[in-house]
N, CA and C atoms as an extended XYZ file, in Angstrom:
477
Properties=species:S:1:pos:R:3:atomname:S:1:resname:S:1:resid:I:1 pbc="F F F"
N       -19.248        9.593       -4.700 N   MET     1
C       -17.695        9.180       -4.637 CA  MET     1
C       -17.204        9.632       -6.119 C   MET     1
N       -16.060       10.182       -6.179 N   ALA     2
C       -15.519       10.632       -7.604 CA  ALA     2
C       -15.030        9.463       -8.395 C   ALA     2
N       -15.210        9.510       -9.454 N   PRO     3
C       -14.974        8.445      -10.495 CA  PRO     3
C       -13.506        7.570      -10.328 C   PRO     3
N       -12.542        8.640      -10.129 N   LEU     4
C       -11.191        8.070       -9.957 CA  LEU     4
C       -11.124        7.320       -8.496 C   LEU     4
N       -11.825        7.759       -7.567 N   VAL     5
C       -11.755        6.967       -6.231 CA  VAL     5
C       -12.481        5.511       -6.300 C   VAL     5
N       -13.656        5.615       -7.229 N   GLN     6
C       -14.364        4.593       -7.493 CA  GLN     6
C       -13.426        3.410       -7.885 C   GLN     6
N       -12.709        3.875       -9.200 N   ARG     7
C       -11.855        3.027       -9.783 CA  ARG     7
C       -10.714        2.401       -8.948 C   ARG     7
N       -10.295        3.014       -8.043 N   GLY     8
C        -9.231        2.508       -7.097 CA  GLY     8
C        -9.844        1.585       -6.208 C   GLY     8
N       -10.975        1.938       -5.713 N   VAL     9
C       -11.754        0.909       -4.653 CA  VAL     9
C       -12.158       -0.311       -5.384 C   VAL     9
N       -12.573       -0.111       -6.641 N   LYS    10
C       -12.930       -1.225       -7.514 CA  LYS    10
C       -11.716       -2.473       -7.729 C   LYS    10
N       -10.514       -1.574       -8.138 N   ALA    11
C        -9.309       -2.397       -8.531 CA  ALA    11
C        -8.954       -3.093       -7.144 C   ALA    11
N        -8.965       -2.599       -6.059 N   TYR    12
C        -8.444       -3.282       -4.786 CA  TYR    12
C        -9.506       -4.242       -4.517 C   TYR    12
N       -10.827       -3.891       -4.496 N   LYS    13
C       -11.550       -4.965       -4.346 CA  LYS    13
C       -11.458       -6.290       -5.118 C   LYS    13
N       -11.098       -6.021       -6.477 N   ALA    14
C       -10.866       -7.121       -7.290 CA  ALA    14
C        -9.450       -8.003       -6.812 C   ALA    14
N        -8.580       -7.119       -5.998 N   VAL    15
C        -7.486       -7.690       -5.528 CA  VAL    15
C        -7.742       -8.637       -4.555 C   VAL    15
N        -8.692       -7.968       -3.535 N   GLU    16
C        -9.010       -9.121       -2.338 CA  GLU    16
C        -9.905      -10.325       -2.967 C   GLU    16
N       -10.589      -10.080       -3.927 N   SER    17
C       -11.159      -11.201       -4.388 CA  SER    17
C       -10.365      -12.327       -5.167 C   SER    17
N        -9.457      -11.882       -5.553 N   GLU    18
C        -8.355      -12.453       -6.031 CA  GLU    18
C        -7.725      -13.458       -5.079 C   GLU    18
N        -6.973      -12.532       -4.173 N   ALA    19
C        -6.451      -13.000       -3.067 CA  ALA    19
C        -7.326      -14.156       -2.266 C   ALA    19
N        -8.628      -13.958       -2.059 N   THR    20
C        -9.601      -14.948       -1.351 CA  THR    20
C        -9.538      -16.425       -2.382 C   THR    20
N        -9.896      -15.953       -3.569 N   ALA    21
C       -10.263      -17.055       -4.505 CA  ALA    21
C        -8.994      -17.839       -4.653 C   ALA    21
N        -7.768      -17.469       -4.706 N   HIS    22
C        -6.460      -18.154       -5.015 CA  HIS    22
C        -5.411      -18.119       -4.132 C   HIS    22
N        -6.191      -18.381       -2.646 N   GLY    23
C        -5.427      -18.552       -1.541 CA  GLY    23
C        -4.392      -17.560       -1.137 C   GLY    23
N        -4.267      -16.335       -1.525 N   GLY    24
C        -3.535      -15.188       -1.237 CA  GLY    24
C        -2.591      -14.821       -2.668 C   GLY    24
N        -3.012      -15.547       -3.420 N   LYS    25
C        -2.131      -14.762       -4.817 CA  LYS    25
C        -2.225      -13.509       -5.243 C   LYS    25
N        -3.223      -13.027       -4.525 N   GLY    26
C        -3.328      -11.528       -4.897 CA  GLY    26
C        -2.491      -10.610       -4.390 C   GLY    26
N        -1.552      -11.161       -3.235 N   ALA    27
C        -0.543      -10.305       -2.814 CA  ALA    27
C         0.348       -9.725       -4.075 C   ALA    27
N         0.497      -10.535       -4.764 N   GLU    28
C         1.355       -9.653       -5.939 CA  GLU    28
C         0.696       -8.453       -6.554 C   GLU    28
N        -0.701       -8.555       -6.402 N   LEU    29
C        -1.406       -7.230       -7.328 CA  LEU    29
C        -1.374       -6.232       -6.114 C   LEU    29
N        -1.247       -6.540       -4.903 N   VAL    30
C        -1.270       -5.534       -3.875 CA  VAL    30
C         0.263       -4.955       -3.882 C   VAL    30
N         1.127       -5.522       -4.501 N   VAL    31
C         2.519       -5.104       -4.485 CA  VAL    31
C         2.565       -4.085       -5.805 C   VAL    31
N         1.672       -4.439       -6.820 N   LEU    32
C         1.828       -3.718       -7.977 CA  LEU    32
C         0.982       -2.106       -7.460 C   LEU    32
N         0.067       -2.294       -6.635 N   LEU    33
C        -0.784       -1.009       -6.070 CA  LEU    33
C         0.390       -0.377       -5.437 C   LEU    33
N         1.225       -1.009       -4.591 N   TYR    34
C         2.349       -0.275       -3.716 CA  TYR    34
C         3.419        0.353       -4.666 C   TYR    34
N         3.614       -0.283       -5.788 N   ASP    35
C         4.455        0.415       -6.886 CA  ASP    35
C         3.831        1.384       -7.322 C   ASP    35
N         2.439        1.710       -7.664 N   GLY    36
C         1.928        2.714       -8.163 CA  GLY    36
C         1.988        3.750       -7.147 C   GLY    36
N         1.779        3.623       -6.064 N   ILE    37
C         1.927        4.694       -4.916 CA  ILE    37
C         3.486        5.326       -4.934 C   ILE    37
N         4.592        4.263       -5.116 N   LEU    38
C         5.891        4.876       -5.090 CA  LEU    38
C         6.207        5.436       -6.335 C   LEU    38
N         5.681        5.236       -7.485 N   GLU    39
C         5.606        5.719       -8.674 CA  GLU    39
C         5.189        7.136       -8.544 C   GLU    39
N         4.013        7.398       -7.980 N   SER    40
C         3.487        8.876       -7.941 CA  SER    40
C         4.267        9.517       -6.912 C   SER    40
N         4.872        9.086       -5.772 N   LEU    41
C         5.507        9.882       -4.815 CA  LEU    41
C         6.898       10.324       -5.510 C   LEU    41
N         7.552        9.466       -6.115 N   VAL    42
C         8.890        9.751       -6.796 CA  VAL    42
C         8.604       10.577       -7.883 C   VAL    42
N         7.544       10.547       -8.727 N   ALA    43
C         7.325       11.483       -9.762 CA  ALA    43
C         6.778       12.860       -8.857 C   ALA    43
N         6.262       12.719       -8.049 N   GLY    44
C         5.876       14.187       -7.330 CA  GLY    44
C         6.930       14.877       -6.693 C   GLY    44
N         8.048       13.990       -6.491 N   LYS    45
C         9.080       14.774       -5.844 CA  LYS    45
C         9.765       15.593       -6.954 C   LYS    45
N         9.849       14.842       -8.043 N   GLY    46
C        10.413       15.660       -9.233 CA  GLY    46
C         9.756       17.079       -9.487 C   GLY    46
N         8.420       16.907       -9.689 N   HIS    47
C         7.418       18.128       -9.765 CA  HIS    47
C         7.866       18.924       -8.501 C   HIS    47
N         7.906       18.713       -7.351 N   LEU    48
C         7.988       19.510       -6.109 CA  LEU    48
C         9.528       20.311       -6.351 C   LEU    48
N        10.551       19.574       -6.798 N   GLN    49
C        11.729       20.139       -7.143 CA  GLN    49
C        11.733       21.116       -8.154 C   GLN    49
N        10.865       20.873       -9.252 N   ARG    50
C        10.937       21.728      -10.240 CA  ARG    50
C         9.742       22.872      -10.034 C   ARG    50
N         9.097       22.896       -8.804 N   LYS    51
C         7.885       23.795       -8.419 CA  LYS    51
C         6.729       23.739       -9.542 C   LYS    51
N         6.411       22.742      -10.112 N   GLU    52
C         5.448       22.437      -10.684 CA  GLU    52
C         4.412       21.607      -10.025 C   GLU    52
N         3.695       22.603       -9.509 N   TYR    53
C         2.482       22.336       -8.152 CA  TYR    53
C         1.235       21.857       -8.635 C   TYR    53
N         1.076       21.968       -9.962 N   GLN    54
C        -0.217       21.295      -10.589 CA  GLN    54
C        -0.010       19.951      -10.732 C   GLN    54
N         1.285       19.523      -11.309 N   GLU    55
C         1.615       18.185      -11.383 CA  GLU    55
C         1.787       17.516      -10.346 C   GLU    55
N         2.407       17.973       -9.310 N   LEU    56
C         2.433       17.396       -7.983 CA  LEU    56
C         1.293       17.106       -7.591 C   LEU    56
N         0.172       17.987       -7.635 N   GLY    57
C        -0.966       17.786       -6.963 CA  GLY    57
C        -1.637       16.410       -7.908 C   GLY    57
N        -1.507       16.398       -9.144 N   ARG    58
C        -1.945       15.079       -9.793 CA  ARG    58
C        -1.286       13.891       -9.335 C   ARG    58
N         0.105       13.887       -8.982 N   GLN    59
C         0.664       12.541       -8.710 CA  GLN    59
C         0.325       12.383       -7.150 C   GLN    59
N         0.099       13.172       -6.316 N   PHE    60
C        -0.448       12.887       -4.975 CA  PHE    60
C        -1.776       12.534       -4.867 C   PHE    60
N        -2.640       13.144       -5.857 N   ALA    61
C        -4.069       12.743       -6.114 CA  ALA    61
C        -4.046       10.982       -6.427 C   ALA    61
N        -3.254       10.701       -7.414 N   ARG    62
C        -3.302        9.453       -7.586 CA  ARG    62
C        -2.855        8.365       -6.451 C   ARG    62
N        -1.470        9.033       -5.832 N   ALA    63
C        -1.333        8.041       -4.718 CA  ALA    63
C        -2.406        8.059       -3.423 C   ALA    63
N        -3.072        9.197       -3.355 N   LEU    64
C        -4.005        9.187       -2.546 CA  LEU    64
C        -5.325        8.419       -2.626 C   LEU    64
N        -5.334        8.193       -4.017 N   THR    65
C        -6.597        7.513       -4.505 CA  THR    65
C        -6.028        5.787       -4.169 C   THR    65
N        -5.059        5.411       -4.611 N   ILE    66
C        -4.606        4.161       -4.207 CA  ILE    66
C        -4.706        3.966       -2.719 C   ILE    66
N        -4.104        4.599       -2.011 N   ILE    67
C        -4.084        4.462       -0.586 CA  ILE    67
C        -5.718        4.309       -0.083 C   ILE    67
N        -6.473        5.087       -0.575 N   SER    68
C        -7.925        5.091       -0.120 CA  SER    68
C        -8.572        3.570       -0.753 C   SER    68
N        -8.209        3.462       -1.861 N   GLY    69
C        -8.700        1.805       -2.214 CA  GLY    69
C        -8.115        0.941       -1.245 C   GLY    69
N        -7.010        0.810       -0.942 N   LEU    70
C        -6.397       -0.139       -0.086 CA  LEU    70
C        -7.259        0.039        1.576 C   LEU    70
N        -7.237        1.371        1.809 N   ARG    71
C        -8.079        1.454        3.377 CA  ARG    71
C        -9.458        1.033        3.214 C   ARG    71
N       -10.065        1.234        1.953 N   GLU    72
C       -11.665        0.772        1.868 CA  GLU    72
C       -11.836       -0.613        2.032 C   GLU    72
N       -10.959       -1.483        1.493 N   THR    73
C       -11.107       -2.934        1.579 CA  THR    73
C       -10.433       -3.780        2.767 C   THR    73
N        -9.878       -2.995        3.802 N   LEU    74
C        -9.311       -3.779        4.797 CA  LEU    74
C       -10.454       -4.510        5.591 C   LEU    74
N       -10.193       -5.969        5.865 N   ASN    75
C       -11.149       -6.624        6.407 CA  ASN    75
C       -10.831       -6.775        8.095 C   ASN    75
N       -11.583       -6.102        8.757 N   PHE    76
C       -11.278       -6.242       10.152 CA  PHE    76
C       -11.865       -7.438       10.837 C   PHE    76
N       -12.681       -8.265       10.428 N   GLU    77
C       -13.236       -9.391       10.981 CA  GLU    77
C       -12.193      -10.397       10.978 C   GLU    77
N       -11.520      -10.528        9.846 N   GLN    78
C       -10.649      -11.629        9.499 CA  GLN    78
C        -8.917      -11.245        9.850 C   GLN    78
N        -8.900      -10.034        9.570 N   GLY    79
C        -7.458       -9.476        9.630 CA  GLY    79
C        -6.910       -8.846       10.859 C   GLY    79
N        -7.547       -9.068       11.774 N   ARG    80
C        -7.161       -8.328       13.219 CA  ARG    80
C        -5.700       -9.076       13.527 C   ARG    80
N        -4.735       -8.458       14.203 N   PRO    81
C        -4.698       -6.949       14.430 CA  PRO    81
C        -3.984       -6.383       13.088 C   PRO    81
N        -3.682       -7.053       12.166 N   VAL    82
C        -2.786       -6.453       10.848 CA  VAL    82
C        -3.803       -5.428       10.308 C   VAL    82
N        -5.161       -5.557        9.946 N   ALA    83
C        -5.980       -4.639        9.597 CA  ALA    83
C        -5.986       -3.208       10.198 C   ALA    83
N        -6.081       -3.507       11.418 N   LYS    84
C        -6.058       -2.261       12.511 CA  LYS    84
C        -4.883       -1.345       12.249 C   LYS    84
N        -3.686       -2.103       12.142 N   ASP    85
C        -2.325       -1.320       11.983 CA  ASP    85
C        -2.163       -0.746       10.680 C   ASP    85
N        -2.819       -1.444        9.776 N   LEU    86
C        -2.633       -1.039        8.237 CA  LEU    86
C        -3.338        0.063        8.233 C   LEU    86
N        -4.632        0.233        8.856 N   LEU    87
C        -5.496        1.333        8.933 CA  LEU    87
C        -4.808        2.719        9.329 C   LEU    87
N        -4.115        2.484       10.311 N   ARG    88
C        -3.410        3.569       11.333 CA  ARG    88
C        -2.260        4.008       10.195 C   ARG    88
N        -1.450        2.995        9.452 N   TYR    89
C        -0.513        3.387        8.606 CA  TYR    89
C        -1.145        4.129        7.378 C   TYR    89
N        -2.273        3.795        6.858 N   TYR    90
C        -2.840        4.387        5.631 CA  TYR    90
C        -3.285        5.632        6.021 C   TYR    90
N        -3.904        5.742        7.298 N   ASN    91
C        -4.130        7.415        7.704 CA  ASN    91
C        -2.913        8.282        7.891 C   ASN    91
N        -2.098        7.557        8.633 N   SER    92
C        -0.785        8.382        8.602 CA  SER    92
C         0.000        8.617        7.580 C   SER    92
N         0.057        7.652        6.707 N   LEU    93
C         0.654        8.072        5.136 CA  LEU    93
C        -0.069        9.163        4.404 C   LEU    93
N        -1.519        9.053        4.762 N   THR    94
C        -2.279       10.041        3.793 CA  THR    94
C        -2.237       11.662        4.521 C   THR    94
N        -2.102       11.462        5.745 N   SER    95
C        -1.860       12.790        6.469 CA  SER    95
C        -0.454       13.519        6.053 C   SER    95
N         0.809       12.536        5.972 N   GLN    96
C         1.966       12.793        5.565 CA  GLN    96
C         2.007       13.559        4.127 C   GLN    96
N         1.340       12.793        3.193 N   ILE    97
C         1.379       13.103        1.912 CA  ILE    97
C         0.534       14.574        1.954 C   ILE    97
N        -0.084       14.791        2.466 N   ILE    98
C        -1.165       16.029        2.579 CA  ILE    98
C        -0.089       17.258        3.124 C   ILE    98
N         0.376       16.994        4.439 N   HIS    99
C         1.579       17.920        4.850 CA  HIS    99
C         2.683       18.081        3.759 C   HIS    99
N         3.128       17.011        2.964 N   VAL   100
C         4.103       17.358        1.946 CA  VAL   100
C         3.734       18.450        0.788 C   VAL   100
N         2.591       18.014        0.432 N   GLN   101
C         1.947       19.076       -0.339 CA  GLN   101
C         1.742       20.428        0.095 C   GLN   101
N         1.075       20.598        1.328 N   THR   102
C         1.038       21.975        1.946 CA  THR   102
C         2.080       22.597        2.290 C   THR   102
N         3.205       21.948        2.902 N   ARG   103
C         4.633       22.508        3.540 CA  ARG   103
C         5.556       22.277        2.227 C   ARG   103
N         5.279       21.743        1.275 N   ARG   104
C         6.376       21.451        0.275 CA  ARG   104
C         7.690       20.909        0.954 C   ARG   104
N         7.483       19.992        1.660 N   ASP   105
C         8.858       19.470        2.299 CA  ASP   105
C         9.297       18.086        1.787 C   ASP   105
N        10.434       18.171        1.112 N   ILE   106
C        10.939       17.093        0.500 CA  ILE   106
C        11.233       16.014        1.394 C   ILE   106
N        11.965       16.441        2.456 N   GLU   107
C        12.408       15.400        3.514 CA  GLU   107
C        11.211       14.839        4.016 C   GLU   107
N        10.007       15.255        4.285 N   LEU   108
C         8.973       14.455        4.628 CA  LEU   108
C         8.598       13.705        3.585 C   LEU   108
N         8.554       14.091        2.211 N   LEU   109
C         8.079       13.287        1.027 CA  LEU   109
C         8.987       11.857        1.073 C   LEU   109
N        10.469       12.247        1.504 N   ASP   110
C        11.310       10.943        1.291 CA  ASP   110
C        11.145        9.978        2.564 C   ASP   110
N        10.611       10.577        3.629 N   GLN   111
C        10.099        9.704        4.657 CA  GLN   111
C         8.948        8.872        4.116 C   GLN   111
N         7.934        9.328        3.414 N   CYS   112
C         6.802        8.901        3.059 CA  CYS   112
C         6.988        7.667        2.128 C   CYS   112
N         8.091        7.881        1.119 N   VAL   113
C         8.696        6.791        0.056 CA  VAL   113
C         9.390        5.741        1.104 C   VAL   113
N        10.042        5.929        2.048 N   GLU   114
C        10.591        4.764        2.864 CA  GLU   114
C         9.562        3.955        3.609 C   GLU   114
N         8.506        4.731        4.266 N   TRP   115
C         7.403        3.933        4.733 CA  TRP   115
C         6.668        2.903        3.574 C   TRP   115
N         6.352        3.292        2.477 N   VAL   116
C         5.830        2.874        1.730 CA  VAL   116
C         6.719        1.346        0.876 C   VAL   116
N         7.910        1.625        0.670 N   LYS   117
C         9.017        0.813        0.527 CA  LYS   117
C         9.195       -0.290        1.396 C   LYS   117
N         9.117        0.064        2.832 N   SER   118
C         8.891       -0.857        3.934 CA  SER   118
C         7.941       -1.812        3.907 C   SER   118
N         6.795       -1.442        3.642 N   VAL   119
C         5.446       -2.111        3.708 CA  VAL   119
C         5.327       -2.763        2.649 C   VAL   119
N         5.890       -2.227        1.505 N   ARG   120
C         5.866       -2.811        0.037 CA  ARG   120
C         6.779       -4.273        0.216 C   ARG   120
N         7.752       -4.095        0.804 N   ALA   121
C         8.708       -5.115        1.010 CA  ALA   121
C         8.019       -6.298        1.784 C   ALA   121
N         7.064       -6.075        2.660 N   ALA   122
C         6.380       -7.153        3.413 CA  ALA   122
C         5.403       -7.977        2.473 C   ALA   122
N         4.881       -7.003        1.738 N   TRP   123
C         3.778       -7.525        0.718 CA  TRP   123
C         4.401       -8.428       -0.286 C   TRP   123
N         5.783       -7.928       -0.684 N   ALA   124
C         6.507       -8.776       -1.831 CA  ALA   124
C         6.952      -10.073       -1.467 C   ALA   124
N         7.379       -9.867        0.315 N   GLU   125
C         7.488      -11.133        0.646 CA  GLU   125
C         6.453      -12.069        0.731 C   GLU   125
N         5.408      -11.681        1.119 N   LEU   126
C         4.082      -12.640        1.036 CA  LEU   126
C         3.841      -13.110       -0.334 C   LEU   126
N         3.949      -12.317       -1.389 N   ALA   127
C         3.788      -12.597       -2.571 CA  ALA   127
C         4.775      -13.547       -3.132 C   ALA   127
N         5.830      -13.460       -2.591 N   GLN   128
C         6.878      -14.470       -3.061 CA  GLN   128
C         6.597      -16.000       -2.381 C   GLN   128
N         6.105      -15.831       -1.328 N   SER   129
C         5.766      -17.108       -0.592 CA  SER   129
C         4.753      -17.785       -1.313 C   SER   129
N         3.951      -17.181       -2.062 N   ASP   130
C         2.759      -17.712       -2.554 CA  ASP   130
C         3.107      -18.233       -4.028 C   ASP   130
N         4.346      -18.092       -4.497 N   THR   131
C         4.761      -18.569       -5.807 CA  THR   131
C         4.976      -20.006       -5.825 C   THR   131
N         5.090      -20.690       -4.467 N   GLY   132
C         5.439      -21.873       -4.378 CA  GLY   132
C         4.390      -22.985       -4.981 C   GLY   132
N         4.312      -24.295       -5.034 N   SER   133
C         3.288      -24.951       -5.404 CA  SER   133
C         2.137      -24.872       -4.532 C   SER   133
N         0.848      -25.178       -4.969 N   VAL   134
C        -0.312      -25.303       -4.174 CA  VAL   134
C        -0.337      -26.300       -3.066 C   VAL   134
N         0.392      -27.333       -3.146 N   SER   135
C         0.658      -28.395       -2.087 CA  SER   135
C         1.234      -28.028       -1.085 C   SER   135
N         2.489      -27.193       -1.350 N   ASP   136
C         3.160      -26.567       -0.255 CA  ASP   136
C         2.685      -25.286        0.313 C   ASP   136
N         1.804      -24.744       -0.374 N   ALA   137
C         1.390      -23.382        0.094 CA  ALA   137
C         0.774      -23.199        1.559 C   ALA   137
N         0.180      -24.506        2.001 N   ARG   138
C        -0.713      -24.705        3.154 CA  ARG   138
C         0.614      -24.865        4.393 C   ARG   138
N         1.479      -25.792        3.900 N   SER   139
C         2.424      -26.338        5.100 CA  SER   139
C         3.702      -25.399        5.061 C   SER   139
N         4.159      -25.030        4.247 N   GLU   140
C         5.562      -24.423        4.074 CA  GLU   140
C         5.337      -22.775        4.044 C   GLU   140
N         4.463      -22.073        3.534 N   SER   141
C         4.144      -20.932        3.343 CA  SER   141
C         3.592      -20.306        4.567 C   SER   141
N         2.924      -20.976        5.331 N   GLU   142
C         2.206      -20.377        6.412 CA  GLU   142
C         3.216      -19.487        7.496 C   GLU   142
N         4.264      -19.890        7.723 N   PRO   143
C         5.095      -19.499        8.694 CA  PRO   143
C         5.590      -18.082        7.945 C   PRO   143
N         5.915      -17.968        6.828 N   SER   144
C         6.353      -16.863        5.803 CA  SER   144
C         5.430      -16.155        5.756 C   SER   144
N         3.983      -16.235        5.357 N   ARG   145
C         2.966      -15.290        5.520 CA  ARG   145
C         2.939      -14.650        6.589 C   ARG   145
N         2.681      -15.386        7.986 N   LEU   146
C         2.850      -14.796        9.023 CA  LEU   146
C         3.679      -13.699        9.524 C   LEU   146
N         5.047      -14.168        9.049 N   ALA   147
C         6.137      -13.295        9.224 CA  ALA   147
C         5.906      -11.992        8.291 C   ALA   147
N         5.659      -11.905        7.284 N   ALA   148
C         5.355      -10.977        6.114 CA  ALA   148
C         4.321      -10.107        6.863 C   ALA   148
N         3.170      -10.587        7.299 N   ALA   149
C         2.116       -9.807        7.776 CA  ALA   149
C         2.414       -9.179        8.851 C   ALA   149
N         3.378       -9.949        9.870 N   ARG   150
C         3.771       -9.195       11.333 CA  ARG   150
C         4.767       -7.863       10.896 C   ARG   150
N         5.650       -8.130        9.791 N   SER   151
C         6.740       -7.249        9.566 CA  SER   151
C         5.817       -6.058        9.000 C   SER   151
N         5.089       -6.284        8.064 N   GLY   152
C         4.351       -5.078        7.619 CA  GLY   152
C         3.708       -4.441        8.673 C   GLY   152
N         2.840       -4.822        9.467 N   ALA   153
C         1.902       -4.423       10.652 CA  ALA   153
C         3.016       -3.558       11.493 C   ALA   153
N         4.175       -4.283       11.723 N   ALA   154
C         4.898       -3.636       12.744 CA  ALA   154
C         5.772       -2.241       11.943 C   ALA   154
N         5.830       -2.230       10.810 N   VAL   155
C         6.128       -0.898       10.153 CA  VAL   155
C         4.847       -0.013       10.197 C   VAL   155
N         3.747       -0.476        9.739 N   ALA   156
C         2.611        0.253       10.197 CA  ALA   156
C         2.252        0.913       11.184 C   ALA   156
N         2.459        0.058       12.382 N   ALA   157
C         2.458        0.477       13.859 CA  ALA   157
C         3.099        1.723       14.075 C   ALA   157
N         4.423        1.439       13.526 N   ALA   158
C         5.259        2.487       13.977 CA  ALA   158
C         5.161        3.930       13.343 C   ALA   158
N         4.431        4.063       12.451 N   CYS   159
C         4.237        4.983       11.683 CA  CYS   159
C         3.256        6.103       12.565 C   CYS   159
């Protein structure tokens, strides 16, 4: 496995451990990973518009590395059916990014950005629900967590 991919996987596994150890607090870190994907896609759009294809490739490689890390750590045992939907989403997003690069299609890139923003919003909602007190986390945030997971899974399934 390439060193860059290993770093992405290692970073996301740390997020997963953090999420488990802190009752889901790792959702904030997942939001940061989605921010990294968005940064790379938006930067890639600028490079595509300027026909800087080598830099476009670098930005897309970064986005794909983050997506790969997210995909590698899906928990199918405990995360059904959300994990299955997220896998389909990550695979679709990866395919679309590759198509953007080969076809040099800005509209398709804009669609990828919107997909990532939508799922990021669901993770941000989950992270927001985690900022309440520890005693409230079990009773009050559980419906919100479920809603965030369902909305993210719905976006993922639609891809």
